[in-house]
C-alpha positions in Angstrom: 4.2 106.4 -5.0 7.2 104.4 -3.7 9.4 105.3 -6.6 9.7 101.6 -7.7 7.6 99.8 -10.3 5.1 97.3 -8.9 6.6 94.5 -11.0 10.0 92.9 -11.5 9.7 92.0 -15.2 7.5 92.9 -18.2 6.3 90.3 -20.7 5.6 91.8 -24.2 4.1 89.9 -27.1 3.7 90.4 -30.8 0.6 90.8 -32.8 -1.6 88.2 -34.6 -0.7 88.5 -38.3 -1.6 86.7 -41.5 0.9 84.1 -42.8 2.3 86.8 -45.2 3.0 89.1 -42.3 0.3 91.7 -42.9 -2.0 92.7 -40.0 -5.3 90.9 -39.3 -8.4 93.1 -39.3 -12.0 92.3 -38.4 -13.1 93.2 -42.0 -10.9 90.4 -43.5 -12.9 87.5 -45.0 -10.6 85.0 -43.2 -11.0 86.7 -39.8 -11.9 84.1 -37.2 -12.5 84.8 -33.5 -11.2 82.6 -30.7 -14.7 81.6 -29.7 -15.4 80.4 -33.3 -12.3 78.2 -33.1 -13.3 76.9 -29.7 -16.8 76.0 -31.1 -15.3 74.3 -34.1 -12.3 72.4 -32.5 -12.6 72.8 -28.8 -10.7 74.7 -26.1 -7.8 72.2 -26.0 -6.9 73.1 -29.5 -6.6 76.8 -28.6 -4.6 76.0 -25.5 -2.1 73.8 -27.5 -1.8 76.4 -30.2 -1.1 79.2 -27.7 1.6 77.0 -26.1 3.2 76.2 -29.4 3.7 79.7 -30.8 6.5 82.1 -30.2 4.6 85.0 -28.6 7.6 87.2 -28.3 7.4 88.0 -32.1 4.4 88.5 -34.3 2.3 85.4 -34.5 1.3 84.3 -38.0 -2.0 82.5 -38.0 -4.7 81.3 -40.4 -7.5 78.6 -40.4 -4.8 76.2 -41.8 -2.7 76.7 -38.7 -5.8 75.8 -36.6 -6.4 72.7 -38.6 -2.8 71.6 -38.1 -3.1 72.2 -34.4 -6.3 70.1 -34.4 -4.4 67.3 -36.1 -1.6 67.5 -33.6 -4.1 67.6 -30.7 -5.7 64.4 -32.0 -2.4 62.6 -32.3 -1.4 63.5 -28.8 -4.8 62.4 -27.4 -4.7 59.1 -29.3 -1.1 58.4 -28.2 -2.1 59.0 -24.5 -5.2 56.9 -24.9 -3.1 54.0 -26.3 -0.5 54.3 -23.5 -3.2 54.4 -20.8 -5.0 51.4 -22.3 -1.9 49.3 -21.7 -2.1 49.9 -18.0 -5.3 47.9 -17.4 -3.4 45.1 -15.6 -0.8 47.2 -13.8 -0.6 46.5 -10.1 1.6 49.0 -8.3 3.0 46.9 -5.4 3.6 43.8 -7.5 5.0 45.4 -10.7 7.2 48.0 -8.9 8.7 45.3 -6.6 9.4 43.1 -9.6 11.4 46.0 -11.3 13.6 46.7 -8.2 17.3 45.9 -9.0 18.8 43.1 -7.0 22.0 43.7 -5.1 24.9 41.4 -5.6 26.0 39.3 -2.6 29.4 41.0 -2.3 27.8 44.4 -2.3 25.2 43.4 0.2 27.8 42.1 2.7 29.9 45.3 2.3 26.8 47.4 2.9 25.8 45.4 6.0 29.4 45.6 7.5 29.6 49.4 6.9 26.3 50.1 8.8 27.5 48.3 12.0 
């Protein structure tokens, strides 16, 4: 109506294909729906997998790729759990103040004299 498209950019994506590059059809014996994978591994797995693929080209996938993503998800979760478990005695005002760099005496006097 205005002569201009209602968008600035268009995002295109490839198709889901088998590892050998052939198309995936519902009649394939290895065909797995996203809801089946969510039931099997959880939604976080599907989110991580979607973020890790190059969607601009055809996306090869198989149950093996999903298992690998499940392994990676478990590694990320376990690493984060380990890191968070080490924060049990962290006290923000005390620990942050202890990490502040101390200024040298000469630098402090030059800063004080420049501000007056």
